N, C-alpha and C positions, 0 to 999 in steps of 0.2 A: 334634555339632551336630543331626544328624538324629535322634538319640535325644531330645534336648531338645525338638525340635519335636514329636516323637510323644508325649512325656510331657505337654507342655502341651496338645496336642489332646485326649488322653485326660482330662486334668484338667478342661478346659472342658466336655467331654461329661458327665463325672461331676457336675459342679457343676450341671448342668441337670436333676437329679432334682428337679424343681420341685414346690413345694406351692402350687398356684394356688387363689385364691378370688376370687369376683366382687366388684365394688364394692358394698359393703354387706353383706358376709359371704356366708354361704350354708351354713354348717355348723350352722345352727340355734342358735348361740350368740349372743354379742354381735356387734353390727355393727362391722366394721372401720373404724377411723378413717383417712380419706384426707387427705393433705396438699393444700394448694392447688396448682392447676396452676401450674407455673413461669411467671414473668412474661415470659421470653424466648420463650414459645411452645413450648418443648420438649414433646414428647408424653409423656415419661416423667419421673417424680420418683423419686429414690433416697433411702432412709432407712437410715442406718447402724444395724445391729442389734448386732453384736458381732464380735470377733476370734475366729477358730476355728482350732484346730491349734496347732502349736508348731515352733520352729526354721524349717527350710526349707519346712515345710508350713503355715506361718501364712497364713491368708487372711482377708479381710474378708467378712462376711455382710451383705447388703443386702436390704431389702424394696423391690421395684420396682413402681411404680404406673403402669399404662398408661391414659392419658386418652383414647386414640383408639378408634374403632370397628373397628379391624383389628389382628390379631396382629402381633407383632414377631418377626423371626427373626435380626437382627443389631444389635449396638450397638458403637459406637466411642466410647471415653471416655478421660479422663486421671484417674488416681487420685492423690489428694493424701494422703500419709501424714503424720499429725499426731501430735505428742507430747501429753502430758497437759495442757499449757498452751495447746494449740491452735496451736502453731507448726509450720509445715510442715517436715518432715524432708527430704523429696524427693518428686518426682512420678514417675509411671510410666504409659506408654500401655498401654491394655488394650482388647481387643476380644473379643467372644464371638459365636458363631454356633451356632444350633440350629434344628431344624424349627419350634419355637415357644418363644421365651424367655419371653414373657408374652402371654397371650391378650388379645383385645379387651375393653377396659373391665374388666380384671382386674388382680390383683397377684400377685406370685410372689417366691420367695426366689432370690437369686443369690449365689454365692460368686465372689470375684474378687481378683486381686492376685498379685504375685510379688515376691520380693526385699524384703519389708517389713523395715525396720530394727527391731531388737529393742525400741527405745523407742516404737514405734508404739502409740498409745492409741485412735485412731480414724481413719477414712478418709472423705474427702469426694470426691464425683464431679463432674467437669466433663464434661457430655455433649457429644460432638462430632458424631455422626451416628447416626441410627436408620433401619434398613431394615425395611420391612413385607413380609409374605407376598405382598401383591399386586404387589410390585415397586417401589412408590413409596418415597420416603425423605424424611427431614427432616434438614437440616443446620443446625448452630448458626450464628447470624449472625456474620459476621467483625467483629472490633473495628474501629471507625472510626479511620482515620489522622488524626493531629493535625498 
């Protein structure tokens, strides 16, 4: 169990070899297209890019967009593994922590996931909490009880 925790920690750190770019590009090429800010007020938007790896090393790659004026250093989310028809195969809690996951008003690449079923074709994110470098945080609104 300790080895698994160590492996996951190393995997998370390795996943944050981030390729950051500002809102509107910055590499001199085409401007990067940003999604709309999420309607629930979430400070981040996740765009599924591709599945990367194979077997037990299969991960989802996302483009993460930070709409806030402060860098993010922790995210807590639920990953929804979907088949080719968009049907959910299973979900999995995921969190990541790094000195800077994504900079203020920037985008970055993020690899996430574990135990992906082999039938997984894409992955959707439900964001639960975001922590910023300044110590503040955003939490997803709780569903209303009926």
